[in-house]
C-alpha positions as CSV (number, residue, x, y, z in Angstrom):
1,M,51.1,111.8,139.6
2,V,51.8,113.0,143.2
3,K,52.6,110.0,145.3
4,C,52.6,109.9,149.1
5,A,55.0,107.7,151.2
6,G,53.0,104.9,152.7
7,E,49.8,105.9,151.0
8,T,47.2,103.2,150.9
9,E,44.2,105.2,150.0
10,S,43.7,108.1,147.6
11,D,44.1,111.4,149.3
12,A,41.2,113.8,148.4
13,H,43.5,116.9,148.3
14,D,46.0,115.2,146.0
15,D,43.1,114.1,143.8
16,V,42.1,117.7,143.4
17,L,45.6,118.7,142.7
18,V,46.2,116.1,140.0
19,A,42.8,116.8,138.4
20,N,43.9,120.3,137.9
21,V,47.5,120.0,136.9
22,H,47.6,116.6,135.1
23,P,44.1,115.3,134.5
24,S,44.0,111.6,133.9
25,E,41.5,111.9,131.1
26,W,43.5,114.6,129.2
27,Q,43.8,114.1,125.4
28,N,46.6,116.0,123.7
29,P,45.1,118.3,121.0
30,T,45.8,118.1,117.3
31,P,48.8,120.5,116.7
32,A,48.4,123.7,114.7
33,R,50.2,124.1,111.4
34,S,52.6,126.4,113.2
35,Y,52.9,128.2,116.5
36,N,54.1,131.7,117.3
37,L,55.5,130.2,120.6
38,V,56.1,126.7,121.8
39,V,56.8,126.7,125.6
40,I,58.6,123.6,127.0
41,G,57.9,123.3,130.7
42,A,54.9,124.5,132.8
43,G,56.5,125.9,135.9
44,T,56.4,129.6,136.6
45,A,58.5,130.7,133.6
46,G,56.6,128.5,131.2
47,L,53.1,129.4,132.5
48,V,53.8,133.1,132.5
49,S,55.3,132.9,129.0
50,A,52.3,130.9,127.6
51,A,49.6,133.0,129.3
52,G,51.3,136.3,128.4
53,A,51.9,135.4,124.8
54,A,48.4,134.0,124.3
55,G,46.9,137.1,125.9
56,L,48.7,139.2,123.2
57,G,47.2,137.2,120.4
58,A,49.9,134.6,119.8
59,K,49.2,130.9,119.0
60,V,50.8,129.0,121.8
61,A,51.6,125.4,122.6
62,L,52.5,124.5,126.2
63,V,54.3,121.2,126.9
64,E,54.7,119.6,130.3
65,S,56.2,116.2,131.1
66,H,54.8,115.9,134.6
67,L,52.6,118.4,136.6
68,L,51.6,122.0,135.6
69,G,52.8,124.4,138.2
70,G,56.3,122.9,138.3
71,E,58.4,122.8,141.4
72,C,56.9,125.9,143.1
73,L,53.3,124.7,143.3
74,N,54.0,121.0,143.8
75,V,57.2,120.5,145.8
76,G,58.6,124.0,146.5
77,C,57.3,127.4,147.5
78,V,53.7,126.5,148.1
79,P,54.0,123.4,150.3
80,S,57.1,124.7,152.1
81,K,55.4,127.9,153.1
82,A,52.2,126.1,154.2
83,L,54.4,123.9,156.4
84,I,56.2,126.9,157.8
85,A,52.9,128.6,158.6
86,C,52.0,125.5,160.7
87,S,55.3,125.6,162.5
88,R,55.0,129.3,163.3
89,A,51.5,128.7,164.7
90,A,53.0,126.0,167.0
91,H,55.8,128.3,168.0
92,A,53.4,131.2,168.7
93,A,51.3,129.0,170.9
94,A,54.4,127.7,172.8
95,R,55.5,131.3,173.6
96,A,52.0,132.7,174.2
97,A,52.7,133.0,178.0
98,Q,55.1,135.8,177.2
99,F,52.1,137.8,176.1
100,G,50.0,136.9,179.1
101,V,48.1,134.2,177.2
102,C,48.0,130.8,178.8
103,T,47.6,127.9,176.4
104,G,48.8,124.9,178.4
105,D,50.9,122.3,176.8
106,V,51.2,122.6,173.0
107,A,50.8,119.4,171.0
108,V,51.4,119.0,167.2
109,D,49.2,116.7,165.2
110,F,51.6,116.1,162.3
111,D,49.0,114.2,160.2
112,R,46.7,117.3,160.3
113,V,49.7,119.5,159.6
114,M,50.5,117.6,156.4
115,A,46.8,117.4,155.5
116,R,46.7,121.2,155.6
117,V,49.8,121.4,153.4
118,R,48.1,119.2,150.8
119,R,44.8,121.2,151.1
120,V,46.5,124.5,150.6
121,R,48.4,123.1,147.6
122,S,45.2,121.8,146.0
123,Q,43.4,125.1,146.5
124,I,46.2,127.1,144.8
125,S,46.5,124.5,142.0
126,F,43.4,126.0,140.3
127,H,45.6,128.9,139.0
128,D,47.8,126.4,137.2
129,A,45.1,124.1,135.9
130,A,45.3,122.6,132.5
131,K,41.7,123.4,131.7
132,R,42.3,127.1,132.7
133,F,45.2,127.4,130.2
134,R,43.2,125.7,127.5
135,S,40.4,128.3,128.1
136,M,43.0,130.9,127.2
137,G,43.3,129.4,123.7
138,I,46.6,127.6,124.6
139,D,47.2,124.0,123.2
140,V,48.3,122.1,126.3
141,F,50.3,118.9,125.7
142,F,51.5,116.3,128.3
143,G,54.6,114.3,127.5
144,Q,58.3,114.6,127.0
145,A,59.3,117.3,124.6
146,R,62.3,117.0,122.4
147,F,63.7,119.1,119.5
148,I,63.9,117.3,116.2
149,D,65.4,120.3,114.3
150,E,65.9,124.0,114.8
151,R,62.2,124.9,114.3
152,T,60.3,121.8,115.5
153,V,59.5,120.2,118.8
154,E,58.0,116.7,119.1
155,V,55.9,115.4,122.0
156,D,54.1,112.1,122.2
157,G,54.7,111.6,118.4
158,L,53.2,114.9,117.5
159,K,55.2,117.6,115.7
160,L,54.9,121.2,116.9
161,P,56.5,123.7,114.3
162,F,57.3,127.1,115.8
163,A,58.5,130.5,114.9
164,R,59.8,130.9,118.4
165,A,60.3,128.6,121.4
166,V,61.2,129.0,125.0
167,I,62.8,126.4,127.2
168,A,61.5,126.6,130.8
169,T,62.1,123.2,132.2
170,G,63.3,124.4,135.6
171,A,65.7,122.5,137.9
172,R,65.8,119.5,140.2
173,A,67.4,118.6,143.5
174,V,71.1,117.6,143.3
175,R,72.0,114.2,144.4
176,P,75.3,114.7,146.3
177,A,78.3,112.4,146.0
178,I,78.2,110.9,149.5
179,D,79.4,107.4,150.2
180,G,76.5,105.2,151.0
181,I,73.8,107.5,150.0
182,D,72.5,105.2,147.2
183,S,71.8,102.5,149.8
184,C,70.0,104.9,152.1
185,D,66.6,106.5,151.4
186,F,66.8,110.2,151.8
187,L,64.5,113.2,151.3
188,T,64.8,116.2,149.1
189,N,62.2,119.0,148.7
190,E,60.7,116.7,146.0
191,T,59.8,114.0,148.5
192,L,59.7,115.8,151.8
193,F,56.0,116.9,151.5
194,S,54.9,113.4,151.0
195,L,55.7,112.5,154.6
196,R,52.8,111.2,156.6
197,E,54.7,110.6,159.9
198,R,56.8,113.1,161.6
199,P,60.4,112.0,161.8
200,G,61.4,111.8,165.4
201,R,65.0,112.6,164.5
202,L,65.7,114.6,161.3
203,G,69.2,115.2,159.8
204,V,69.5,118.1,157.4
205,V,72.5,118.2,155.2
206,G,73.2,121.7,153.9
207,A,72.3,125.0,155.5
208,G,71.2,126.9,152.4
209,P,67.7,128.3,152.1
210,V,65.8,125.0,151.9
211,G,68.0,123.5,154.7
212,V,67.5,126.3,157.3
213,E,63.8,126.8,156.5
214,M,62.9,123.1,156.9
215,A,65.3,122.6,159.9
216,Q,63.6,125.3,161.9
217,A,60.1,124.3,160.8
218,F,60.5,120.6,161.7
219,K,62.0,121.5,165.1
220,R,59.0,123.7,165.9
221,L,56.8,120.8,164.8
222,S,58.5,118.7,167.5
223,S,61.2,116.8,165.6
224,D,64.7,116.5,167.0
225,V,66.8,118.3,164.3
226,T,70.5,118.3,163.5
227,I,71.7,120.6,160.6
228,I,75.1,119.9,159.1
229,E,77.0,122.6,157.1
230,K,80.5,122.5,155.7
231,G,80.7,126.3,155.9
232,Q,81.4,128.4,158.9
233,S,77.8,129.6,159.4
234,L,74.2,128.9,158.5
235,H,73.2,130.2,155.1
236,P,76.9,131.0,154.4
237,R,76.3,133.2,151.3
238,E,74.2,135.7,153.3
239,D,75.2,138.8,155.4
240,R,77.2,137.5,158.4
241,D,75.3,139.8,160.8
242,A,72.1,138.3,159.5
243,T,73.2,134.7,159.9
244,A,74.5,135.4,163.4
245,I,70.9,136.3,164.4
246,L,69.6,133.2,162.7
247,E,72.0,131.0,164.5
248,E,70.9,132.5,167.9
249,S,67.3,131.8,166.9
250,F,68.2,128.2,166.1
251,R,70.0,127.8,169.5
252,R,66.9,129.0,171.4
253,D,64.8,126.6,169.3
254,G,67.1,123.7,170.2
255,V,68.3,122.9,166.7
256,N,71.6,121.0,166.9
257,M,74.0,123.0,164.5
258,L,77.2,121.3,163.3
259,L,79.1,123.9,161.3
260,N,82.5,123.4,159.6
261,T,81.4,119.8,159.3
262,V,81.4,117.5,156.3
263,V,79.5,114.2,155.7
264,E,81.9,111.4,155.1
265,R,79.4,108.6,154.6
266,I,75.9,107.4,155.5
267,T,75.0,103.9,156.7
268,A,71.6,102.4,157.5
269,S,70.6,99.9,160.2
270,E,67.4,98.9,162.0
271,G,68.1,101.7,164.6
272,G,68.1,104.4,162.0
273,K,70.4,106.1,159.5
274,T,73.9,107.0,160.7
275,I,75.6,110.1,159.4
276,H,79.4,109.8,159.7
277,L,80.9,113.3,160.1
278,A,84.3,115.0,160.2
279,G,84.8,118.5,161.5
280,D,87.2,120.6,163.5
281,G,89.7,117.7,163.5
282,A,87.3,115.2,165.1
283,H,85.0,112.5,163.9
284,R,81.5,111.8,165.2
285,K,78.2,110.1,164.3
286,V,74.6,111.3,164.3
287,I,71.8,108.8,164.1
288,V,68.5,110.0,162.6
289,D,65.3,108.6,161.2
290,E,65.2,110.7,158.1
291,I,67.8,112.7,156.2
292,L,66.9,115.8,154.2
293,I,69.5,116.7,151.5
294,G,69.6,120.4,150.6
295,A,72.7,120.4,148.3
296,G,71.5,122.7,145.6
297,R,69.7,122.2,142.3
298,A,70.7,121.3,138.8
299,P,69.0,122.5,135.6
300,N,66.7,120.1,133.7
301,V,68.4,119.8,130.3
302,Q,68.2,116.0,129.9
303,G,65.9,114.4,127.2
304,L,65.3,117.6,125.3
305,A,67.7,116.8,122.4
306,L,69.0,120.3,122.5
307,E,71.8,119.4,120.1
308,A,69.2,118.9,117.3
309,A,68.1,122.5,117.8
310,G,71.6,123.9,118.0
311,V,71.1,125.0,121.6
312,E,74.3,125.0,123.7
313,Y,74.0,124.0,127.4
314,D,76.0,122.8,130.4
315,Q,74.9,120.2,132.8
316,R,75.7,122.5,135.8
317,A,74.9,126.0,134.5
318,G,72.1,124.9,132.2
319,V,71.0,126.4,128.9
320,K,73.4,129.1,127.6
321,T,71.7,132.4,127.0
322,D,72.7,136.0,126.2
323,D,71.5,139.1,128.0
324,F,68.2,139.0,126.1
325,L,67.6,135.3,127.2
326,R,68.2,134.1,123.6
327,T,70.0,130.8,123.2
328,T,72.6,129.9,120.5
329,N,69.6,129.2,118.3
330,R,68.2,132.7,117.7
331,R,64.7,131.3,117.5
332,V,64.8,129.6,120.9
333,Y,64.8,131.4,124.2
334,A,65.1,130.2,127.8
335,A,63.7,131.4,131.1
336,G,63.7,130.4,134.7
337,D,65.8,127.9,136.7
338,V,67.1,126.1,133.6
339,C,69.3,129.1,132.7
340,L,69.4,131.6,135.5
341,R,71.7,131.8,138.5
342,H,69.0,133.2,140.8
343,K,66.6,130.3,141.0
344,F,63.5,131.9,142.4
345,T,59.9,131.9,141.3
346,H,59.7,135.7,141.0
347,T,62.9,135.7,138.9
348,A,61.4,133.1,136.6
349,D,58.3,135.3,136.3
350,A,60.4,138.4,135.4
351,A,62.4,136.4,132.9
352,A,59.3,135.1,131.2
353,R,58.1,138.7,130.7
354,I,61.4,139.6,129.1
355,V,61.1,136.6,126.7
356,I,57.6,137.6,125.6
357,Q,58.8,141.0,124.6
358,N,62.1,139.9,123.0
359,A,60.9,136.8,121.2
360,L,57.5,138.0,119.9
361,F,57.8,141.8,119.6
362,F,61.4,142.6,118.7
363,G,62.1,143.8,122.2
364,R,65.6,144.5,123.6
365,K,64.9,143.9,127.3
366,R,68.0,142.8,129.3
367,V,68.0,140.4,132.2
368,S,71.1,142.0,133.6
369,V,69.3,145.2,134.6
370,L,66.9,143.3,136.9
371,N,67.3,143.9,140.7
372,I,66.4,140.5,142.1
373,P,65.2,140.4,145.7
374,W,65.0,137.2,147.7
375,C,63.9,136.0,151.1
376,T,64.7,133.1,153.3
377,Y,61.5,132.3,155.3
378,T,63.1,131.4,158.7
379,D,62.2,133.2,161.9
380,P,63.3,135.9,161.6
381,E,63.2,136.2,157.8
382,I,66.3,137.3,155.9
383,A,65.7,139.3,152.8
384,H,68.1,140.9,150.4
385,V,68.2,142.9,147.1
386,G,71.0,144.3,145.0
387,L,74.7,144.1,145.8
388,Y,76.5,143.2,148.9
389,P,79.3,145.6,149.8
390,E,82.0,143.2,148.7
391,E,80.3,142.8,145.3
392,A,80.1,146.6,144.9
393,R,83.7,147.1,145.8
394,S,84.8,144.4,143.3
395,R,83.1,146.6,140.7
396,G,85.1,149.6,141.7
397,M,82.4,151.3,143.8
398,E,83.1,152.6,147.3
399,V,80.2,151.8,149.6
400,E,78.7,153.5,152.7
401,T,76.3,151.4,154.8
402,F,73.4,152.8,156.9
403,R,71.9,150.5,159.6
404,R,69.0,150.6,162.0
405,D,68.2,147.9,164.5
406,L,64.7,146.8,165.3
407,T,65.4,147.2,169.0
408,D,64.9,150.9,168.3
409,V,61.5,150.4,166.5
410,D,58.4,150.9,168.6
411,R,56.2,148.4,166.7
412,A,58.9,145.7,166.9
413,I,59.1,146.2,170.6
414,C,55.3,146.0,170.9
415,D,55.2,142.8,168.8
416,G,58.1,141.2,170.7
417,Q,60.0,140.9,167.5
418,I,63.1,143.0,168.1
419,E,65.6,140.7,166.5
420,G,66.8,142.1,163.3
421,F,67.9,145.2,161.4
422,V,67.8,147.0,158.1
423,K,71.1,147.7,156.3
424,V,71.1,149.8,153.1
425,H,74.3,150.2,151.1
426,V,74.7,153.3,149.0
427,K,77.4,154.5,146.6
428,Q,79.7,156.6,148.8
429,G,78.9,160.3,148.6
430,T,75.5,159.8,147.1
431,D,72.1,158.4,148.3
432,S,72.0,155.9,145.3
433,I,71.0,152.5,146.7
434,L,73.2,149.6,145.7
435,G,71.7,147.0,147.9
436,A,70.0,146.2,151.2
437,T,69.6,143.4,153.7
438,I,66.6,143.2,156.1
439,V,66.3,140.8,159.0
440,A,62.8,140.9,160.5
441,A,59.7,138.8,161.2
442,H,58.3,139.9,157.8
443,A,61.5,140.9,155.9
444,G,60.2,139.4,152.7
445,D,57.3,141.9,152.7
446,M,59.5,144.8,153.7
447,I,62.2,144.4,151.1
448,S,59.8,145.4,148.3
449,E,60.0,149.0,149.4
450,I,63.7,149.0,148.7
451,S,63.3,147.1,145.5
452,T,60.7,149.6,144.3
453,A,63.0,152.5,145.2
454,M,65.9,150.9,143.3
455,A,63.7,150.2,140.2
456,G,62.4,153.8,140.3
457,K,65.9,155.2,140.9
458,V,64.8,156.7,144.2
459,G,67.5,157.2,146.7
460,L,67.6,157.3,150.5
461,A,66.8,161.0,150.5
462,G,63.6,160.2,148.6
463,I,62.6,157.5,151.0
464,S,63.0,159.8,153.9
465,S,60.3,162.0,152.4
466,V,57.8,159.1,152.3
467,I,55.3,159.1,155.2
468,H,55.2,155.7,156.8
469,P,52.3,154.8,159.1
470,Y,53.1,154.6,162.8
471,P,53.5,152.2,164.4
472,T,54.8,149.7,161.8
473,Q,58.0,147.7,161.6
474,A,58.5,149.1,158.0
475,E,59.1,152.5,159.6
476,V,62.6,151.3,160.3
477,I,63.4,151.9,156.5
478,R,62.5,155.6,156.9
479,Q,64.7,155.7,160.0
480,V,67.6,154.4,157.9
481,A,66.9,157.1,155.3
482,D,66.8,159.7,158.1
483,A,70.3,158.5,159.2
484,Y,71.5,159.2,155.7
485,N,70.0,162.7,155.7
486,R,71.8,163.5,158.9
487,T,75.2,162.9,157.2
488,R,74.3,165.7,154.7
489,L,74.4,168.2,157.5
490,S,78.1,169.1,157.5
491,A,79.7,171.0,160.3
492,R,80.0,174.2,158.2
493,L,76.3,174.0,157.1
494,K,75.3,173.4,160.7
495,S,77.2,176.5,161.9
496,I,75.5,178.6,159.2
497,L,72.1,177.3,160.3
498,V,72.9,178.1,164.0
499,A,73.9,181.6,163.0
500,I,70.7,182.1,161.0
501,M,68.6,180.9,164.0
502,K,70.4,183.4,166.3
503,I,69.5,186.2,163.9
504,R,65.9,185.1,163.8
505,R,65.4,184.9,167.5
C-alpha cells in the first residue's frame, strides 16, 4: 500500500489509487488448468503484454507483488511529471512580468502541490485498475511469483501452468555504497512523492534524468537545491551542447551545481544531514534537510527462483534475452526494465508488443531494430533518438550534422523560449537520418517527428517537403531539412541553373 511520510490520516487520493491498483478486498481467482501466457509484473511491460494477449484470444494470468501500474504510475513518470507541471506553473508566474503580466509575489503551497500530484496519480490509476484487467478476461493474482519448474509459476500457494511466460518485474532504485548512508534516511524516486513538507534544503546526488528533473523542480518550488555529480557536466551522457544550455538554465534558477565532485560520506545531526564532498582537489561540506539519491536502477530479479526455470540473469544487467526477447528458457520471455538497457516506459511498451508477437504467434520481431527516443523533462527539455555521432563513427559510418538554433525560429521568439536547437545527424553523402537531439521547451513532443521519419525511412529531403504550420517551434525541423537541401546545390549545378535563367530572361 502507498504510505506517506508523517501520515496520520488516510489520504482520499491514495485511497482511490490503492482501490484501483491493489484492492484490499481482492481474492485471487482459481487458476486455469493452463495459460497461454503468464505475465509476472504489472508495470507497463506486463500490462501491455497481458492486455494485448487477452485481446487476441489468449488465456492470461497477470501476477503482481505490490501495485498494478508499476513504477511509472506509482513512483515514476506520472507523479514526477505532475510535480514538474506545478514547478513550471510557479516559474511561469515568477517571470510573468517579462510578458507584461504583473502577478506580485509568488508563493508556493507545497501541501497543495503534493495533493495535486496524488490526485493526478489517482485519476490516471483507473487505466491500470485490477477490476479493469479482470473485465478483459485476465486472471489477476496478487503475491510474490516464483518459478517451480520450466513451465509453472507459483503465487500465494497457487500453481499457474503456462505455455509461455513473460518476466516484466521492472527495476528499482540503486542504493549506492556511500559511507554513512545506512544511518541517514534518504529519498529515492520511490519515496520522494510521499513528502508532505517541502525540504528547505535539498541535496541531489547524481545528475542523471531523475536528478536534474527533480533538482530544477524543487528549486522552482522554493527549496534551496544543491546537485552533486561526479562527471564534468549535468546529464553527462547527453549531447554536450544540450547540457551546456541546461547548466545555464540551472544557474539562472539558482541551483547550486557541484560537478567533478564525489560524495565521500554522509553524517546526520540535529542540524541536518551533512554531505562530505571531494572535488577539484578540495574537500567541503553541504548541510541539507533531505537527500535525494539518483544513482541509477537495478533490475528486479530477486525472489523469482529463475534458476528453477532455467532462466539466466545477472544482478546488474537483469534477465538475459536474445534479440527476440526470449530468455535461456525458450518458453519464457522478458520485457521492460528487467532486461533492457533503455529503461523507459515507452520502451517497455514496445518490447511487450514484440513479446506478444514472438511468444504467441511465431513472430520474429527484433528489439535491435527499434529506434528508441527519450526525453529529460527539464526546462528546456532535452530529447534524443537514434545514434550520437561518436556511436555512428564507432560503427564505421561517417556523419554529417545539420543544426538550427531556436533563436532563428519566429514562434520561439514570440514565446520567449529561444534557448535550444535541433541537431540531425545523417550518414555522410546521404539524407539518411542516423539520430537527432532537440533542446526546446517541448522537445519531447517534437522528437516524434524525427522518430516517425526514421521508422518510415524518410530522410531529410522528405521532411523538407512536409508543410509545417507557421508559426510553430516544430518548424525548426523543416529548417534543418532545408539546410540539408542547400548542400545538394553544388557549384557546378548552380552555374548551370544560372545559365538557364539567363536564357529564359
